[in-house]
C-alpha positions as CSV (number, residue, x, y, z in Angstrom):
1,X,101.1,67.3,118.4
2,X,97.9,69.1,117.8
3,X,97.7,73.0,118.9
4,X,94.8,73.4,121.0
5,X,93.1,76.8,120.5
6,X,90.9,78.4,123.1
7,X,87.3,78.6,122.0
8,X,86.4,82.2,120.8
9,X,83.2,84.0,121.2
10,X,81.1,83.4,118.0
11,X,77.8,83.5,116.5
12,X,78.9,80.8,113.9
13,X,79.4,76.9,113.7
14,X,81.9,77.2,111.0
15,X,84.5,74.6,110.2
16,X,87.3,76.6,108.7
17,X,90.7,77.0,110.5
18,X,91.5,80.5,111.8
19,X,95.1,81.0,110.9
20,X,95.5,84.1,113.0
21,X,94.5,82.6,116.3
22,X,96.8,79.5,115.5
23,X,99.7,81.8,115.1
24,X,98.9,83.9,118.2
25,X,96.4,82.3,120.3
26,X,96.9,84.9,123.1
27,X,96.6,87.9,120.9
28,X,93.2,89.2,120.4
29,X,93.9,92.1,118.2
30,X,97.0,92.7,116.0
31,X,99.1,95.8,116.9
32,X,99.6,96.7,113.2
33,X,96.4,98.2,112.0
34,X,96.5,97.2,108.3
35,X,99.9,97.6,106.5
36,X,99.2,95.8,103.1
37,X,102.7,94.2,102.8
38,X,103.5,90.6,102.8
39,X,106.2,90.6,105.5
40,X,105.1,91.3,108.9
41,X,107.5,89.2,110.6
42,X,109.3,92.1,112.3
43,X,106.4,93.8,113.7
44,X,105.7,94.1,117.5
45,X,103.5,91.5,119.3
46,X,102.6,93.7,122.1
47,X,98.8,93.7,122.1
48,X,98.5,96.0,125.0
49,X,100.2,98.9,123.1
50,X,97.5,101.6,122.0
51,X,96.5,101.4,118.4
52,X,97.7,104.8,117.2
53,X,96.8,105.8,113.6
54,X,100.0,105.3,111.7
55,X,101.1,107.2,108.6
56,X,100.5,105.0,105.7
57,X,103.7,103.6,103.9
58,X,103.7,103.2,100.1
59,X,102.2,99.9,99.0
60,X,104.2,97.4,97.1
61,X,102.6,98.7,93.7
62,X,103.6,102.4,94.7
63,X,107.2,101.6,95.6
64,X,107.6,99.7,92.2
65,X,105.9,102.6,90.2
66,X,108.1,105.2,91.9
67,X,111.2,103.3,91.3
68,X,110.8,102.4,87.7
69,X,109.1,105.6,86.3
70,X,111.0,108.6,85.4
71,X,110.6,112.0,87.2
72,X,108.3,113.2,84.5
73,X,105.8,110.4,85.2
74,X,106.4,110.1,88.8
75,X,105.5,113.8,89.3
76,X,102.4,113.7,87.1
77,X,101.1,110.8,89.4
78,X,97.8,110.5,87.3
79,X,98.8,106.8,86.3
80,X,99.6,105.4,89.6
81,X,97.4,102.7,90.6
82,X,96.9,104.5,93.9
83,X,97.1,108.2,92.8
84,X,94.2,109.2,94.8
85,X,96.2,108.5,98.1
86,X,99.8,108.2,96.6
87,X,102.7,108.9,98.8
88,X,106.4,109.5,98.0
89,X,108.5,106.4,97.4
90,X,111.2,105.7,99.8
91,X,113.2,104.5,96.7
92,X,113.9,101.0,98.2
93,X,116.3,98.7,96.4
94,X,114.0,95.8,96.7
95,X,111.6,97.2,94.2
96,X,114.3,97.9,92.1
97,X,115.6,94.5,92.3
98,X,112.3,93.0,91.9
99,X,111.8,94.5,88.4
100,X,115.5,93.8,87.4
101,X,114.9,90.3,88.1
102,X,112.0,90.3,85.8
103,X,114.0,89.6,82.6
104,X,116.4,92.7,82.4
105,X,113.5,95.4,82.6
106,X,115.6,98.5,84.0
107,X,114.4,102.1,83.8
108,X,116.6,104.0,81.3
109,X,116.7,107.8,81.1
110,X,113.9,109.1,79.3
111,X,113.5,112.4,77.6
112,X,110.5,114.3,78.7
113,X,109.7,115.1,75.0
114,X,109.2,111.7,74.1
115,X,106.9,111.2,76.9
116,X,104.7,114.2,75.9
117,X,104.6,112.7,72.5
118,X,103.0,109.6,73.9
119,X,100.6,111.5,76.1
120,X,99.2,113.2,72.6
121,X,97.8,109.6,71.9
122,X,96.7,108.3,74.9
123,X,93.3,109.7,74.8
124,X,92.4,107.9,71.5
125,X,89.6,105.5,72.1
126,X,89.2,102.1,70.6
127,X,85.9,103.2,68.8
128,X,88.1,105.6,66.6
129,X,90.1,102.7,65.4
130,X,88.9,101.0,62.1
131,X,87.1,97.9,63.1
132,X,88.7,94.4,62.3
133,X,87.7,90.9,62.7
134,X,90.2,90.5,65.6
135,X,88.9,93.3,67.8
136,X,86.7,92.6,70.7
137,X,83.1,94.1,71.0
138,X,83.1,97.7,71.8
139,X,80.9,97.4,74.5
140,X,82.8,96.5,77.6
141,X,80.0,96.9,79.8
142,X,77.2,94.5,79.5
143,X,73.9,93.7,81.2
144,X,71.3,91.5,80.3
145,X,68.4,93.5,78.7
146,X,65.7,92.1,81.0
147,X,67.8,92.4,84.2
148,X,67.7,94.8,87.1
149,X,69.9,97.9,86.3
150,X,72.4,98.5,89.2
151,X,73.8,101.9,90.1
152,X,76.6,103.0,87.7
153,X,79.9,101.7,89.0
154,X,81.6,104.8,87.4
155,X,84.6,102.9,85.8
156,X,85.4,103.3,82.2
157,X,88.2,101.1,80.8
158,X,91.5,102.0,79.0
159,X,91.7,100.9,75.3
160,X,94.8,99.5,73.4
161,X,96.4,100.8,70.3
162,X,99.7,99.5,68.9
163,X,102.5,102.1,69.5
164,X,104.4,102.5,66.2
165,X,107.3,104.4,67.6
166,X,108.8,101.7,69.9
167,X,111.6,103.0,71.9
168,X,113.6,102.5,75.2
169,X,110.9,104.3,77.0
170,X,109.0,101.0,77.1
171,X,111.0,100.1,80.1
172,X,110.3,103.4,81.9
173,X,107.1,102.6,82.0
174,X,87.9,90.1,117.1
175,X,84.2,90.4,116.6
176,X,80.8,89.4,115.5
177,X,81.9,87.4,112.6
178,X,84.9,85.8,114.2
179,X,84.7,81.9,113.5
180,X,85.2,79.3,116.1
181,X,88.6,77.5,115.5
182,X,89.6,73.8,115.6
183,X,93.0,72.1,116.3
184,X,95.3,72.3,113.4
185,X,98.3,69.8,112.8
186,X,101.5,71.5,112.1
187,X,101.7,69.4,109.0
188,X,99.0,71.8,107.4
189,X,101.5,74.3,107.2
190,X,104.1,72.0,105.4
191,X,104.3,71.8,101.6
192,X,104.5,69.0,99.1
193,X,107.6,69.2,97.0
194,X,107.3,68.4,93.4
195,X,109.5,69.3,90.3
196,X,111.4,71.9,92.2
197,X,108.1,73.7,93.4
198,X,106.2,73.5,96.5
199,X,102.3,73.0,96.8
200,X,99.7,73.1,99.6
201,X,99.4,70.2,101.8
202,X,96.0,70.5,103.1
203,X,93.6,68.9,100.6
204,X,96.6,68.0,98.6
205,X,96.1,68.0,94.9
206,X,93.2,70.4,95.1
207,X,94.9,73.2,93.5
208,X,97.5,72.8,90.8
209,X,99.6,76.0,91.1
210,X,102.4,76.1,93.6
211,X,102.6,78.3,96.9
212,X,106.2,78.9,97.4
213,X,108.1,82.2,97.7
214,X,108.4,82.6,93.8
215,X,104.7,82.3,93.5
216,X,103.8,84.5,96.6
217,X,105.9,87.3,94.8
218,X,103.8,86.8,91.7
219,X,100.4,86.9,93.4
220,X,101.6,89.9,95.1
221,X,102.5,91.5,91.9
222,X,99.3,90.4,90.4
223,X,97.2,92.1,93.1
224,X,98.8,95.4,92.0
225,X,98.4,94.7,88.5
226,X,94.7,94.4,89.3
227,X,94.7,97.9,91.2
228,X,96.3,99.3,88.4
229,X,93.8,98.3,85.9
230,X,90.9,99.7,88.1
231,X,92.8,102.8,89.0
232,X,93.2,101.9,92.5
233,X,89.8,100.5,93.1
234,X,89.4,97.0,94.7
235,X,86.2,96.3,93.3
236,X,83.5,97.7,91.0
237,X,80.3,96.5,92.7
238,X,78.3,99.4,94.1
239,X,78.5,98.2,97.6
240,X,77.2,100.5,100.5
241,X,79.3,100.2,103.7
242,X,79.3,96.3,103.8
243,X,79.9,95.0,107.5
244,X,80.7,91.4,106.7
245,X,83.0,90.7,103.9
246,X,84.5,87.4,102.5
247,X,87.4,86.9,100.0
248,X,87.6,83.5,98.8
249,X,90.9,82.1,97.2
250,X,92.5,84.8,99.0
251,X,96.1,83.9,98.2
252,X,98.6,85.9,100.2
253,X,95.8,88.0,101.3
254,X,96.8,91.6,100.0
255,X,93.1,92.2,98.8
256,X,91.7,91.3,102.1
257,X,94.3,93.4,103.9
258,X,93.8,96.5,101.8
259,X,90.0,96.3,102.0
260,X,90.1,96.1,105.8
261,X,92.6,99.0,105.8
262,X,90.2,101.0,103.6
263,X,87.1,100.2,105.5
264,X,87.9,99.9,109.1
265,X,84.3,99.3,109.9
266,X,84.2,96.1,107.9
267,X,84.9,92.6,109.1
268,X,87.0,90.8,106.5
269,X,87.7,87.1,106.2
270,X,90.0,85.7,103.8
271,X,90.1,81.8,103.0
272,X,92.5,79.8,101.0
273,X,93.9,76.4,100.8
274,X,97.4,77.6,101.7
275,X,98.4,79.2,104.9
276,X,100.6,81.8,103.1
277,X,99.0,84.9,104.6
278,X,100.7,87.5,107.0
279,X,101.1,86.7,110.6
280,X,100.2,90.3,111.7
281,X,97.0,91.8,110.4
282,X,94.5,94.6,111.1
283,X,92.1,93.8,114.0
284,X,89.1,93.7,111.6
285,X,90.8,91.2,109.2
286,X,91.5,87.3,109.7
287,X,92.3,84.4,107.5
288,X,91.2,80.8,107.5
289,X,92.4,77.6,105.9
290,X,89.1,76.6,104.1
291,X,87.9,75.3,100.8
292,X,85.2,77.2,98.9
293,X,84.0,74.0,97.2
294,X,83.2,72.5,100.8
295,X,79.7,73.2,102.5
296,X,79.5,76.8,103.6
297,X,78.3,76.8,107.3
298,X,78.6,80.3,108.2
299,X,75.6,81.5,110.2
300,X,76.2,85.2,109.9
301,X,75.3,86.5,106.3
302,X,77.8,88.5,104.4
303,X,77.3,91.9,102.8
304,X,80.0,91.3,100.0
305,X,81.8,88.3,98.8
306,X,84.8,89.0,96.5
307,X,87.1,86.4,94.6
308,X,89.8,86.9,92.2
309,X,91.8,84.5,89.7
310,X,89.9,81.6,90.5
311,X,89.5,80.0,86.8
312,X,91.9,77.2,87.7
313,X,90.5,76.2,91.2
314,X,87.2,74.6,91.1
315,X,85.6,71.5,89.7
316,X,82.1,73.0,89.8
317,X,82.3,76.8,89.8
318,X,78.4,76.9,89.2
319,X,78.1,75.5,92.8
320,X,80.5,78.1,94.2
321,X,78.4,80.9,93.2
322,X,75.2,79.2,94.4
323,X,76.9,78.8,97.9
324,X,78.1,82.5,97.8
325,X,74.3,83.6,97.0
326,X,73.2,81.5,100.0
327,X,75.7,83.0,102.3
328,X,74.7,86.5,101.3
329,X,72.3,88.8,103.2
330,X,69.5,90.3,100.9
331,X,70.8,93.1,98.9
332,X,74.5,91.8,99.2
333,X,76.9,91.6,96.2
334,X,79.1,89.1,94.9
335,X,82.2,90.0,92.5
336,X,84.6,88.0,90.7
337,X,87.7,89.3,88.8
338,X,89.4,87.0,86.6
339,X,90.9,86.5,83.2
340,X,89.8,84.5,80.3
341,X,92.7,82.1,79.5
342,X,93.4,83.0,76.0
343,X,95.8,85.2,74.1
344,X,93.8,87.4,71.9
345,X,95.3,89.9,69.6
346,X,93.9,93.2,67.8
347,X,95.1,92.3,64.4
348,X,95.8,88.4,64.5
349,X,99.2,88.4,65.2
350,X,98.7,86.0,68.0
351,X,96.9,83.4,66.1
352,X,100.0,81.2,65.1
353,X,102.0,82.0,68.3
354,X,103.8,79.3,70.5
355,X,101.5,80.9,73.5
356,X,98.2,80.0,71.8
357,X,99.4,76.3,71.1
358,X,100.8,76.0,74.8
359,X,97.5,77.3,76.4
360,X,95.6,75.0,74.4
361,X,97.6,72.0,75.6
362,X,97.1,73.4,79.1
363,X,93.3,73.6,78.7
364,X,93.2,69.9,77.5
365,X,95.3,69.1,80.5
366,X,93.1,70.9,82.8
367,X,90.0,69.2,81.2
368,X,91.4,65.6,82.1
369,X,91.6,66.5,85.7
370,X,88.0,67.7,85.6
371,X,88.5,71.6,85.3
372,X,87.3,74.0,82.7
373,X,89.8,76.7,82.4
374,X,87.4,78.8,80.2
375,X,84.9,79.1,82.8
376,X,85.4,82.9,83.3
377,X,83.2,83.6,80.2
378,X,80.4,81.7,81.9
379,X,80.7,83.7,85.3
380,X,77.8,86.1,84.3
381,X,75.3,83.2,83.5
382,X,76.5,81.2,86.8
383,X,75.5,84.3,88.7
384,X,71.9,84.7,86.9
385,X,71.3,80.9,87.6
386,X,72.3,81.4,91.2
387,X,69.6,84.0,91.5
388,X,71.5,87.2,91.2
389,X,69.8,90.3,90.0
390,X,71.6,93.1,88.0
391,X,74.4,90.9,86.8
392,X,77.1,93.3,85.5
393,X,79.9,92.0,83.2
394,X,82.9,94.4,82.6
395,X,85.8,93.7,80.2
396,X,89.2,94.9,80.3
397,X,92.5,94.0,78.6
398,X,96.0,93.2,79.8
399,X,98.6,93.5,77.0
400,X,101.1,90.9,76.6
401,X,104.1,93.3,76.9
402,X,104.7,96.8,76.2
403,X,103.7,96.9,72.5
404,X,100.6,99.4,73.0
405,X,101.0,103.0,73.1
406,X,100.1,105.1,76.3
407,X,102.1,105.3,79.8
408,X,99.4,103.4,81.6
409,X,99.1,100.9,78.7
410,X,102.8,100.2,78.8
411,X,102.8,99.9,82.6
412,X,100.1,97.4,82.2
413,X,102.0,95.5,79.5
414,X,105.2,95.5,81.6
415,X,103.4,94.2,84.8
416,X,101.4,91.6,82.6
417,X,104.7,90.4,81.1
418,X,106.4,90.0,84.2
419,X,103.2,88.2,85.7
420,X,103.0,86.0,82.6
421,X,106.8,85.0,82.5
422,X,106.7,84.2,86.2
423,X,103.6,82.5,86.0
424,X,104.2,80.3,83.0
425,X,106.1,77.8,85.1
426,X,103.6,77.9,88.0
427,X,100.7,77.1,85.8
428,X,102.4,74.7,83.4
429,X,104.5,72.3,85.6
430,X,101.6,70.3,87.6
431,X,99.3,69.9,84.6
432,X,101.9,69.3,82.1
433,X,103.7,66.4,84.3
434,X,100.4,65.2,86.0
435,X,97.7,65.3,83.1
436,X,100.2,65.0,79.9
437,X,103.0,62.7,81.6
438,X,105.7,65.1,80.4
439,X,109.0,65.2,82.4
440,X,110.1,68.4,84.0
441,X,112.9,68.9,81.5
442,X,110.2,68.4,78.6
443,X,108.1,71.1,80.2
444,X,111.1,73.6,80.5
445,X,112.1,72.8,76.8
446,X,108.6,73.4,75.6
447,X,108.3,76.9,77.6
448,X,111.2,78.2,75.8
449,X,109.4,79.4,72.7
450,X,106.5,80.5,74.8
451,X,108.7,82.9,76.8
452,X,110.0,84.3,73.4
453,X,106.4,85.0,72.3
454,X,105.6,86.7,75.5
455,X,108.5,89.2,75.0
456,X,107.8,89.7,71.4
457,X,106.3,93.1,70.6
458,X,105.3,92.2,67.1
459,X,102.6,90.0,68.7
460,X,100.1,92.4,69.6
461,X,98.5,90.2,72.1
462,X,96.4,90.7,75.3
463,X,94.5,88.8,78.0
464,X,90.9,89.4,78.3
465,X,90.0,90.5,81.9
466,X,86.5,90.2,83.3
467,X,84.9,91.8,86.4
468,X,81.5,90.2,86.9
469,X,79.3,91.4,89.9
470,X,75.5,90.8,90.9
471,X,73.2,91.5,93.9
472,X,71.2,89.2,95.9
473,X,67.5,90.5,95.7
474,X,66.2,92.3,98.7
475,X,63.5,90.6,100.8
476,X,60.1,90.9,99.4
477,X,58.5,94.4,100.4
478,X,61.8,95.9,101.3
479,X,62.1,99.5,100.2
480,X,65.1,100.1,97.9
481,X,66.4,103.6,97.9
């Protein structure tokens, strides 16, 4: 039976399905003002209670960092992904259990002297290293020479250098834009079971990664891998107080939740094919079931559109950029954060790895189903073709494990390794079985050597990471300050 939802006051004629209203049709505002956690099931549903400003609890990333780092690093705090607003960890067992579950990575005792030695090398830049044919371009910040120059985003990336002194310390390391809603069958919340994993029911087969609890945990970890990469920032685009924000492919919704919490004057909408977002959200955040490749029917323009980890999602990503451009207000920004699906290395040590061969097979399988998994390197051109100005491409690196020196680099490597190990079956199973006709057992056997290489510190590999943003030009005659 369909669940009928009362029509809400709106200035849109939008087709997407409002998840929050379906879950709580009588609740206009959430009583929880923006906790960025996945589990909100125990929150109070009393919408009449006053919205007092709460004391912010540590985010998932802060809890993990506090639980796995020794006192010397924890007290320093400078490498925390949220150091600008960090709080003391409550030492929850769940964070320890999470990392112990990730392939035996537990925090041993670390001598302060060994950490100080690592600090002495951390400020070395990639420009000081002798150039090799395997290193990336030294310029990690590129803008087309004839394009508009946007305000400096103020971010400078961390470089990677091999740690020649490997040790056990590696482990230490309701409102104006509310959309109208429509009836939603309960089956849309159901999942398709396949090869031991669950996949989205709505538009079945459109997305090739699972949406089960294991994958949701990985997506949450991945969110904090991004915030660590950007030193706590949620984006690099130099936006100015955007009022209407859209997050496409929101996943578990952590980016949208944290953005709404940090920007209480913004109304944030997160869309996805899977209804896996929290039930209780801040009053300035909502989630909808929607497909970004469908026609966009929003009538209120957005000031900022964000998307992350979308390289597997679209048959025609260039069209998504065009739709985003059309949905932006003049002067609005779009930013996409993504990885280039390839394992590179600083010295050629990844050239013959099992990871390289497996990734190649995955890309071939994706091509069979009409997906270009190397589309990330084309994002900047997609933006220019859509009409954006000042298109800026920033490049970063996620080390494959804890092989590089430096505390932040090792923490990035550890989280990246956990993300890759858990993500390997997620990204492999559907492509290998559907596109290549392999059995589940054959896929499992094929991933054995890949997992070994992900852990191998002799492979000085990294995943190229891109942040690409651009601005929709202001209307002609508008004075730009």
